[in-house]
Structures are given as C-alpha cells and as structure tokens.
Chimera marker file (.cmm) of the C-alpha trace (Angstrom):
<marker_set name="trace">
<marker id="1" x="-85.469" y="38.058" z="-9.214" r="1" g="1" b="0" radius="0.5"/>
<marker id="2" x="-82.492" y="37.664" z="-7.160" r="1" g="1" b="0" radius="0.5"/>
<marker id="3" x="-80.233" y="34.790" z="-8.032" r="1" g="1" b="0" radius="0.5"/>
<marker id="4" x="-77.803" y="34.029" z="-5.271" r="1" g="1" b="0" radius="0.5"/>
<marker id="5" x="-74.613" y="32.235" z="-6.488" r="1" g="1" b="0" radius="0.5"/>
<marker id="6" x="-72.702" y="31.993" z="-3.260" r="1" g="1" b="0" radius="0.5"/>
<marker id="7" x="-73.612" y="33.066" z="0.155" r="1" g="1" b="0" radius="0.5"/>
<marker id="8" x="-71.782" y="33.697" z="3.422" r="1" g="1" b="0" radius="0.5"/>
<marker id="9" x="-73.595" y="35.260" z="6.252" r="1" g="1" b="0" radius="0.5"/>
<marker id="10" x="-72.063" y="38.084" z="8.087" r="1" g="1" b="0" radius="0.5"/>
<marker id="11" x="-73.511" y="37.352" z="11.588" r="1" g="1" b="0" radius="0.5"/>
<marker id="12" x="-72.471" y="40.345" z="13.419" r="1" g="1" b="0" radius="0.5"/>
<marker id="13" x="-74.708" y="42.735" z="11.610" r="1" g="1" b="0" radius="0.5"/>
<marker id="14" x="-77.513" y="40.412" z="10.915" r="1" g="1" b="0" radius="0.5"/>
<marker id="15" x="-80.925" y="41.294" z="11.946" r="1" g="1" b="0" radius="0.5"/>
<marker id="16" x="-80.615" y="44.967" z="10.839" r="1" g="1" b="0" radius="0.5"/>
<marker id="17" x="-84.084" y="46.895" z="11.111" r="1" g="1" b="0" radius="0.5"/>
<marker id="18" x="-85.652" y="47.060" z="7.428" r="1" g="1" b="0" radius="0.5"/>
<marker id="19" x="-86.659" y="50.593" z="8.475" r="1" g="1" b="0" radius="0.5"/>
<marker id="20" x="-83.089" y="51.798" z="8.047" r="1" g="1" b="0" radius="0.5"/>
<marker id="21" x="-83.038" y="50.783" z="4.437" r="1" g="1" b="0" radius="0.5"/>
<marker id="22" x="-82.585" y="53.508" z="1.735" r="1" g="1" b="0" radius="0.5"/>
<marker id="23" x="-84.582" y="51.450" z="-0.769" r="1" g="1" b="0" radius="0.5"/>
<marker id="24" x="-86.569" y="48.057" z="-0.549" r="1" g="1" b="0" radius="0.5"/>
<marker id="25" x="-87.327" y="45.927" z="-3.432" r="1" g="1" b="0" radius="0.5"/>
<marker id="26" x="-89.628" y="42.820" z="-3.679" r="1" g="1" b="0" radius="0.5"/>
<marker id="27" x="-87.647" y="39.880" z="-5.066" r="1" g="1" b="0" radius="0.5"/>
<marker id="28" x="-87.945" y="36.210" z="-5.679" r="1" g="1" b="0" radius="0.5"/>
<marker id="29" x="-85.095" y="33.957" z="-5.003" r="1" g="1" b="0" radius="0.5"/>
<marker id="30" x="-83.927" y="31.346" z="-7.614" r="1" g="1" b="0" radius="0.5"/>
<marker id="31" x="-82.936" y="28.286" z="-5.654" r="1" g="1" b="0" radius="0.5"/>
<marker id="32" x="-79.459" y="27.345" z="-5.450" r="1" g="1" b="0" radius="0.5"/>
<marker id="33" x="-77.495" y="24.980" z="-3.042" r="1" g="1" b="0" radius="0.5"/>
<marker id="34" x="-76.350" y="28.098" z="-0.888" r="1" g="1" b="0" radius="0.5"/>
<marker id="35" x="-79.740" y="29.946" z="-0.882" r="1" g="1" b="0" radius="0.5"/>
<marker id="36" x="-81.561" y="26.662" z="0.180" r="1" g="1" b="0" radius="0.5"/>
<marker id="37" x="-79.058" y="26.109" z="2.867" r="1" g="1" b="0" radius="0.5"/>
<marker id="38" x="-79.617" y="29.470" z="4.295" r="1" g="1" b="0" radius="0.5"/>
<marker id="39" x="-83.431" y="29.228" z="4.093" r="1" g="1" b="0" radius="0.5"/>
<marker id="40" x="-83.778" y="31.520" z="1.243" r="1" g="1" b="0" radius="0.5"/>
<marker id="41" x="-86.708" y="30.849" z="-1.015" r="1" g="1" b="0" radius="0.5"/>
<marker id="42" x="-89.625" y="32.427" z="-2.569" r="1" g="1" b="0" radius="0.5"/>
<marker id="43" x="-90.423" y="36.000" z="-2.239" r="1" g="1" b="0" radius="0.5"/>
<marker id="44" x="-88.273" y="38.231" z="-0.147" r="1" g="1" b="0" radius="0.5"/>
<marker id="45" x="-87.472" y="41.956" z="0.411" r="1" g="1" b="0" radius="0.5"/>
<marker id="46" x="-84.045" y="43.148" z="-0.799" r="1" g="1" b="0" radius="0.5"/>
<marker id="47" x="-83.095" y="46.044" z="1.501" r="1" g="1" b="0" radius="0.5"/>
<marker id="48" x="-80.531" y="48.492" z="0.280" r="1" g="1" b="0" radius="0.5"/>
<marker id="49" x="-78.439" y="50.210" z="3.181" r="1" g="1" b="0" radius="0.5"/>
<marker id="50" x="-75.806" y="52.843" z="2.919" r="1" g="1" b="0" radius="0.5"/>
<marker id="51" x="-73.101" y="50.326" z="3.799" r="1" g="1" b="0" radius="0.5"/>
<marker id="52" x="-74.514" y="47.022" z="2.593" r="1" g="1" b="0" radius="0.5"/>
<marker id="53" x="-77.537" y="44.920" z="1.546" r="1" g="1" b="0" radius="0.5"/>
<marker id="54" x="-79.926" y="42.782" z="3.359" r="1" g="1" b="0" radius="0.5"/>
<marker id="55" x="-82.883" y="40.188" z="2.895" r="1" g="1" b="0" radius="0.5"/>
<marker id="56" x="-86.056" y="40.162" z="4.841" r="1" g="1" b="0" radius="0.5"/>
<marker id="57" x="-89.021" y="37.943" z="4.791" r="1" g="1" b="0" radius="0.5"/>
<marker id="58" x="-92.072" y="40.067" z="3.939" r="1" g="1" b="0" radius="0.5"/>
<marker id="59" x="-93.717" y="41.677" z="6.885" r="1" g="1" b="0" radius="0.5"/>
<marker id="60" x="-90.663" y="41.110" z="9.052" r="1" g="1" b="0" radius="0.5"/>
<marker id="61" x="-89.152" y="44.169" z="10.770" r="1" g="1" b="0" radius="0.5"/>
<marker id="62" x="-85.401" y="43.079" z="10.423" r="1" g="1" b="0" radius="0.5"/>
<marker id="63" x="-83.109" y="41.438" z="7.752" r="1" g="1" b="0" radius="0.5"/>
<marker id="64" x="-82.261" y="37.720" z="8.517" r="1" g="1" b="0" radius="0.5"/>
<marker id="65" x="-78.896" y="38.198" z="6.555" r="1" g="1" b="0" radius="0.5"/>
<marker id="66" x="-76.929" y="41.376" z="5.840" r="1" g="1" b="0" radius="0.5"/>
<marker id="67" x="-73.994" y="41.660" z="3.746" r="1" g="1" b="0" radius="0.5"/>
<marker id="68" x="-71.479" y="44.742" z="3.890" r="1" g="1" b="0" radius="0.5"/>
<marker id="69" x="-70.666" y="46.348" z="0.553" r="1" g="1" b="0" radius="0.5"/>
<marker id="70" x="-67.039" y="44.908" z="0.763" r="1" g="1" b="0" radius="0.5"/>
<marker id="71" x="-68.490" y="41.378" z="0.704" r="1" g="1" b="0" radius="0.5"/>
<marker id="72" x="-70.214" y="41.877" z="-2.738" r="1" g="1" b="0" radius="0.5"/>
<marker id="73" x="-67.843" y="40.310" z="-5.120" r="1" g="1" b="0" radius="0.5"/>
<marker id="74" x="-70.002" y="40.398" z="-8.208" r="1" g="1" b="0" radius="0.5"/>
<marker id="75" x="-73.048" y="42.207" z="-9.257" r="1" g="1" b="0" radius="0.5"/>
<marker id="76" x="-75.221" y="41.966" z="-12.337" r="1" g="1" b="0" radius="0.5"/>
<marker id="77" x="-78.390" y="43.948" z="-13.120" r="1" g="1" b="0" radius="0.5"/>
<marker id="78" x="-80.335" y="43.113" z="-16.372" r="1" g="1" b="0" radius="0.5"/>
<marker id="79" x="-83.810" y="44.174" z="-17.511" r="1" g="1" b="0" radius="0.5"/>
<marker id="80" x="-85.273" y="41.378" z="-19.450" r="1" g="1" b="0" radius="0.5"/>
<marker id="81" x="-88.786" y="42.490" z="-20.428" r="1" g="1" b="0" radius="0.5"/>
<marker id="82" x="-91.094" y="45.426" z="-20.169" r="1" g="1" b="0" radius="0.5"/>
<marker id="83" x="-94.888" y="45.328" z="-20.961" r="1" g="1" b="0" radius="0.5"/>
<marker id="84" x="-96.879" y="48.324" z="-20.018" r="1" g="1" b="0" radius="0.5"/>
<marker id="85" x="-96.276" y="48.983" z="-16.327" r="1" g="1" b="0" radius="0.5"/>
<marker id="86" x="-94.723" y="45.693" z="-15.710" r="1" g="1" b="0" radius="0.5"/>
<marker id="87" x="-90.885" y="45.319" z="-15.809" r="1" g="1" b="0" radius="0.5"/>
<marker id="88" x="-88.834" y="42.264" z="-15.157" r="1" g="1" b="0" radius="0.5"/>
<marker id="89" x="-85.363" y="42.796" z="-13.774" r="1" g="1" b="0" radius="0.5"/>
<marker id="90" x="-82.837" y="40.179" z="-12.860" r="1" g="1" b="0" radius="0.5"/>
<marker id="91" x="-80.171" y="40.886" z="-10.226" r="1" g="1" b="0" radius="0.5"/>
<marker id="92" x="-77.637" y="38.424" z="-9.653" r="1" g="1" b="0" radius="0.5"/>
<marker id="93" x="-75.199" y="38.662" z="-6.600" r="1" g="1" b="0" radius="0.5"/>
<marker id="94" x="-72.208" y="36.904" z="-5.562" r="1" g="1" b="0" radius="0.5"/>
<marker id="95" x="-71.472" y="37.487" z="-1.900" r="1" g="1" b="0" radius="0.5"/>
<marker id="96" x="-68.672" y="36.195" z="0.367" r="1" g="1" b="0" radius="0.5"/>
<marker id="97" x="-65.434" y="37.001" z="1.892" r="1" g="1" b="0" radius="0.5"/>
<link id1="1" id2="2" r="1" g="1" b="0" radius="0.2"/>
<link id1="2" id2="3" r="1" g="1" b="0" radius="0.2"/>
<link id1="3" id2="4" r="1" g="1" b="0" radius="0.2"/>
<link id1="4" id2="5" r="1" g="1" b="0" radius="0.2"/>
<link id1="5" id2="6" r="1" g="1" b="0" radius="0.2"/>
<link id1="6" id2="7" r="1" g="1" b="0" radius="0.2"/>
<link id1="7" id2="8" r="1" g="1" b="0" radius="0.2"/>
<link id1="8" id2="9" r="1" g="1" b="0" radius="0.2"/>
<link id1="9" id2="10" r="1" g="1" b="0" radius="0.2"/>
<link id1="10" id2="11" r="1" g="1" b="0" radius="0.2"/>
<link id1="11" id2="12" r="1" g="1" b="0" radius="0.2"/>
<link id1="12" id2="13" r="1" g="1" b="0" radius="0.2"/>
<link id1="13" id2="14" r="1" g="1" b="0" radius="0.2"/>
<link id1="14" id2="15" r="1" g="1" b="0" radius="0.2"/>
<link id1="15" id2="16" r="1" g="1" b="0" radius="0.2"/>
<link id1="16" id2="17" r="1" g="1" b="0" radius="0.2"/>
<link id1="17" id2="18" r="1" g="1" b="0" radius="0.2"/>
<link id1="18" id2="19" r="1" g="1" b="0" radius="0.2"/>
<link id1="19" id2="20" r="1" g="1" b="0" radius="0.2"/>
<link id1="20" id2="21" r="1" g="1" b="0" radius="0.2"/>
<link id1="21" id2="22" r="1" g="1" b="0" radius="0.2"/>
<link id1="22" id2="23" r="1" g="1" b="0" radius="0.2"/>
<link id1="23" id2="24" r="1" g="1" b="0" radius="0.2"/>
<link id1="24" id2="25" r="1" g="1" b="0" radius="0.2"/>
<link id1="25" id2="26" r="1" g="1" b="0" radius="0.2"/>
<link id1="26" id2="27" r="1" g="1" b="0" radius="0.2"/>
<link id1="27" id2="28" r="1" g="1" b="0" radius="0.2"/>
<link id1="28" id2="29" r="1" g="1" b="0" radius="0.2"/>
<link id1="29" id2="30" r="1" g="1" b="0" radius="0.2"/>
<link id1="30" id2="31" r="1" g="1" b="0" radius="0.2"/>
<link id1="31" id2="32" r="1" g="1" b="0" radius="0.2"/>
<link id1="32" id2="33" r="1" g="1" b="0" radius="0.2"/>
<link id1="33" id2="34" r="1" g="1" b="0" radius="0.2"/>
<link id1="34" id2="35" r="1" g="1" b="0" radius="0.2"/>
<link id1="35" id2="36" r="1" g="1" b="0" radius="0.2"/>
<link id1="36" id2="37" r="1" g="1" b="0" radius="0.2"/>
<link id1="37" id2="38" r="1" g="1" b="0" radius="0.2"/>
<link id1="38" id2="39" r="1" g="1" b="0" radius="0.2"/>
<link id1="39" id2="40" r="1" g="1" b="0" radius="0.2"/>
<link id1="40" id2="41" r="1" g="1" b="0" radius="0.2"/>
<link id1="41" id2="42" r="1" g="1" b="0" radius="0.2"/>
<link id1="42" id2="43" r="1" g="1" b="0" radius="0.2"/>
<link id1="43" id2="44" r="1" g="1" b="0" radius="0.2"/>
<link id1="44" id2="45" r="1" g="1" b="0" radius="0.2"/>
<link id1="45" id2="46" r="1" g="1" b="0" radius="0.2"/>
<link id1="46" id2="47" r="1" g="1" b="0" radius="0.2"/>
<link id1="47" id2="48" r="1" g="1" b="0" radius="0.2"/>
<link id1="48" id2="49" r="1" g="1" b="0" radius="0.2"/>
<link id1="49" id2="50" r="1" g="1" b="0" radius="0.2"/>
<link id1="50" id2="51" r="1" g="1" b="0" radius="0.2"/>
<link id1="51" id2="52" r="1" g="1" b="0" radius="0.2"/>
<link id1="52" id2="53" r="1" g="1" b="0" radius="0.2"/>
<link id1="53" id2="54" r="1" g="1" b="0" radius="0.2"/>
<link id1="54" id2="55" r="1" g="1" b="0" radius="0.2"/>
<link id1="55" id2="56" r="1" g="1" b="0" radius="0.2"/>
<link id1="56" id2="57" r="1" g="1" b="0" radius="0.2"/>
<link id1="57" id2="58" r="1" g="1" b="0" radius="0.2"/>
<link id1="58" id2="59" r="1" g="1" b="0" radius="0.2"/>
<link id1="59" id2="60" r="1" g="1" b="0" radius="0.2"/>
<link id1="60" id2="61" r="1" g="1" b="0" radius="0.2"/>
<link id1="61" id2="62" r="1" g="1" b="0" radius="0.2"/>
<link id1="62" id2="63" r="1" g="1" b="0" radius="0.2"/>
<link id1="63" id2="64" r="1" g="1" b="0" radius="0.2"/>
<link id1="64" id2="65" r="1" g="1" b="0" radius="0.2"/>
<link id1="65" id2="66" r="1" g="1" b="0" radius="0.2"/>
<link id1="66" id2="67" r="1" g="1" b="0" radius="0.2"/>
<link id1="67" id2="68" r="1" g="1" b="0" radius="0.2"/>
<link id1="68" id2="69" r="1" g="1" b="0" radius="0.2"/>
<link id1="69" id2="70" r="1" g="1" b="0" radius="0.2"/>
<link id1="70" id2="71" r="1" g="1" b="0" radius="0.2"/>
<link id1="71" id2="72" r="1" g="1" b="0" radius="0.2"/>
<link id1="72" id2="73" r="1" g="1" b="0" radius="0.2"/>
<link id1="73" id2="74" r="1" g="1" b="0" radius="0.2"/>
<link id1="74" id2="75" r="1" g="1" b="0" radius="0.2"/>
<link id1="75" id2="76" r="1" g="1" b="0" radius="0.2"/>
<link id1="76" id2="77" r="1" g="1" b="0" radius="0.2"/>
<link id1="77" id2="78" r="1" g="1" b="0" radius="0.2"/>
<link id1="78" id2="79" r="1" g="1" b="0" radius="0.2"/>
<link id1="79" id2="80" r="1" g="1" b="0" radius="0.2"/>
<link id1="80" id2="81" r="1" g="1" b="0" radius="0.2"/>
<link id1="81" id2="82" r="1" g="1" b="0" radius="0.2"/>
<link id1="82" id2="83" r="1" g="1" b="0" radius="0.2"/>
<link id1="83" id2="84" r="1" g="1" b="0" radius="0.2"/>
<link id1="84" id2="85" r="1" g="1" b="0" radius="0.2"/>
<link id1="85" id2="86" r="1" g="1" b="0" radius="0.2"/>
<link id1="86" id2="87" r="1" g="1" b="0" radius="0.2"/>
<link id1="87" id2="88" r="1" g="1" b="0" radius="0.2"/>
<link id1="88" id2="89" r="1" g="1" b="0" radius="0.2"/>
<link id1="89" id2="90" r="1" g="1" b="0" radius="0.2"/>
<link id1="90" id2="91" r="1" g="1" b="0" radius="0.2"/>
<link id1="91" id2="92" r="1" g="1" b="0" radius="0.2"/>
<link id1="92" id2="93" r="1" g="1" b="0" radius="0.2"/>
<link id1="93" id2="94" r="1" g="1" b="0" radius="0.2"/>
<link id1="94" id2="95" r="1" g="1" b="0" radius="0.2"/>
<link id1="95" id2="96" r="1" g="1" b="0" radius="0.2"/>
<link id1="96" id2="97" r="1" g="1" b="0" radius="0.2"/>
</marker_set>
C-alpha cells in the first residue's frame, strides 16, 4: 500500500518511461484528499528511478507523476504481516517542495 499524505506534482519531468525504472512495485493507494485530487486511486505501479520516484497506471508505458528525490520529505516503510509467500508492506510518502 502506498499512503500519500500530501502531493505536489513536478510537471517538468512527468511522463518518464517506466522502462527506465530500476525497480517497479505494485501498490494500492489509500485515498486522501490530495491523492483523489490528482486522480490516484486503486492499484498503481511505483517506479523507482535513480533520481526520483514515479507512479504509473498498470499497463501504461509512462509515469503520470514523478517526484525528484529532493521533493521526498518523509518516508516510512513498515512490514505489517507475512503469511507464507505473501507479505504486506506499508510505504508512506510525504512529497512536496
């Protein structure tokens, strides 16, 4: 799950191709006022780039929003449960200027 507290798009580098990502994770966005305003809901792909992170809709070739590392203000990574091969991890991000 990816819980977005506050979001501010950095439009000059949006639509970065997902194929450039170092890693891609399947995430579910918990709805917040900001995530809904930016059209982020349901299942998305979290793409990790060398200089930032981005979100893409499954099956899309490009991220619809990308944040440079300098814009990531808070980050929390927490594993909540593990049963066999299934592991639940919560990633919380606060992104902005």
